[in-house]
N, C-alpha and C positions, 0 to 999 in steps of 0.2 A: 269362222270363215274357212273355206276349203283351201287347199294348197293351190288349186287352179285359180281361184279368185285372187289369192295373194300374188300369184305370178302375174296376173293381168295388172294388178295395182302397181307392182314393181316395174313392169314394162311401161306403164302409163307415166309414172314418175320419172323414169329414165328418159322418156321422150321429151318431157318438159325440161329436164335438167340439161340435156344435150342439144335440143333443137328448138327450145322455146322462142328465142329471138329470131331464129332463121325461118323455121317452117310453121311454127305455131303462134305466130305473132297476133293472130286474130282471135285466139282462144285463151281462156284462163283455166288453170287447173281447179278441179273440184276436190273437196276434202275426201270424199268417199266415192271414187269413180266406179261406175257400173260398166257392164259389158258394152252397152251402147255408147257410153262416154269414150271408152277405149277405141271402139270402132270408128268413131268420128275423128279422133286424133290420128288414127292410122290413115284415114283418107287424106287428111291434111299433110301428113308426112309424105305420102305418095305424090301429091300434087306439088307441094312447095319444097320438098327436101331433095337432098342429093342421093346418091346410090346407097350410102350407109343408112340414111333415114328410111329409104324404101325397104331395106332389109329389116330394120326395126319394125316397120309397118307390117311386114310379113309375119314376124314373130308375134306381134300383137294379134293379128287376125287368126293365126293358128291357135293361139291360147284361147281366144274368144270362141272359136269353133268347138274346142274341146269342152266348153262349159255348157253349151246349148242345153 
């Protein structure tokens, strides 16, 4: 696994740890998140989360763009 993919996975897990009950209530974490899984979570963070959640969404999106 590349460092970029590890970064995406770390951000993904952070999102669930910090915003699972608040912004990601309709989602369940997957054991091995893909880039697409992370982007879906970023969208939920933007829609359902507060300003800090939106900033985390931006970090996830930036990390995902770097992997293309």
